[in-house]
C-alpha positions in Angstrom: -24.4 -37.3 -57.9 -21.2 -37.7 -59.5 -18.1 -39.7 -57.1 -14.8 -39.2 -58.8 -11.5 -41.3 -57.7 -8.5 -38.6 -56.8 -5.4 -39.2 -57.5 -2.9 -40.1 -54.7 -5.7 -41.0 -52.4 -6.9 -44.3 -51.8 -10.6 -42.5 -51.4 -13.6 -42.3 -53.7 -15.5 -38.5 -52.4 -18.6 -37.6 -53.5 -20.3 -34.2 -53.7 -24.3 -34.1 -53.0 -25.7 -36.9 -50.9 -22.6 -38.3 -49.2 -25.5 -40.7 -47.1 -26.5 -42.7 -50.0 -25.4 -46.0 -50.6 -23.1 -45.5 -53.3 -20.1 -46.0 -51.2 -20.7 -49.3 -50.1 -22.3 -50.7 -53.8 -18.8 -48.9 -55.0 -17.1 -50.8 -52.1 -18.4 -54.3 -53.0 -18.2 -54.1 -57.0 -14.5 -53.2 -56.6 -13.5 -56.3 -54.2 -16.1 -58.4 -56.8 -13.6 -56.8 -59.3 -10.3 -57.9 -57.3 -7.1 -56.3 -57.0 -6.2 -55.7 -60.8 -9.2 -53.4 -61.4 -8.7 -49.6 -61.9 -11.6 -47.8 -60.8 -12.4 -44.7 -63.6 -15.3 -43.2 -62.5 -18.6 -43.4 -60.8 -22.2 -41.9 -61.7 -26.0 -41.8 -59.9 -29.0 -40.9 -61.4 -32.4 -41.1 -59.8 -34.7 -44.0 -60.6 -38.0 -44.3 -59.7 -41.4 -46.6 -60.7 -44.6 -45.9 -59.7 -43.8 -48.2 -56.8 -39.9 -48.2 -56.2 -37.4 -45.3 -55.6 -33.7 -45.8 -55.8 -30.9 -45.2 -58.6 -29.1 -46.2 -61.1 -25.2 -46.0 -60.8 -22.7 -46.2 -63.6 -19.1 -47.5 -62.8 -16.2 -47.7 -65.4 -13.5 -50.3 -64.6 -10.6 -50.8 -66.4 -8.0 -54.5 -66.8 -4.4 -53.3 -67.7 -2.0 -56.7 -68.7 -3.3 -60.2 -69.5 -3.9 -61.5 -66.0 -6.2 -58.5 -65.1 -8.3 -58.9 -68.3 -8.7 -62.5 -67.6 -10.0 -61.3 -64.2 -12.2 -58.7 -65.6 -13.5 -61.6 -67.2 -14.6 -63.4 -64.3 -15.7 -60.2 -63.5 -18.4 -59.7 -66.1 -19.2 -63.5 -65.6 -19.9 -62.8 -61.8 -21.9 -59.5 -61.3 -25.3 -60.2 -62.6 -25.8 -62.8 -59.8 -23.4 -61.5 -57.1 -25.8 -60.9 -53.9 -24.9 -57.4 -52.5 -25.0 -56.3 -49.2 -26.1 -52.7 -49.4 -28.0 -51.9 -45.5 -31.8 -50.4 -46.3 -31.2 -51.0 -50.1 -31.8 -53.6 -52.7 -29.3 -54.7 -56.1 -32.5 -55.0 -58.2 -30.2 -55.0 -61.5 -26.2 -55.5 -62.3 -25.3 -55.8 -65.6 -22.5 -54.8 -67.9 -23.6 -52.1 -70.1 -19.9 -51.5 -72.1 -16.7 -53.1 -73.0 -13.6 -52.4 -74.9 -10.7 -54.6 -75.3 -7.6 -54.1 -77.0 -5.3 -57.3 -77.1 -1.9 -55.4 -78.0 -1.5 -54.5 -74.9 -3.9 -56.3 -73.2 -6.2 -53.9 -71.6 -10.3 -54.3 -71.0 -12.8 -51.4 -70.1 -16.0 -52.1 -68.5 -18.9 -49.8 -67.6 -21.6 -51.4 -65.8 -24.4 -50.6 -64.4 -26.5 -51.6 -61.2 -30.2 -50.4 -60.0 -30.7 -49.6 -56.6 -34.3 -49.7 -54.9 -34.9 -48.4 -51.8 -35.6 -51.1 -49.2 -38.3 -49.5 -46.5 
């Protein structure tokens, strides 16, 4: 499943499973990242083990400007230990998987991956 931010709107839309936990998860990621984060994209792929099922979510964000980059660095520190509240789901893992940073102009683009398991 893929969701995209539509320019000119304030909300992402989804194709496919619109009732999954992705919107709540994305909302929490954006709240944690703060107002200086710009949402770039979200993707989701099914995940399963012998005992659990869920999905891996990838979220890309960018932070423009020195102050925003500082917020992005704080977000990277907070993300792994953040307690997400997604009804009927558990965020089992949250990690930064990619960082691209430039000094002039100050800009940081992050890709984070979250493993979300169904909690029955």
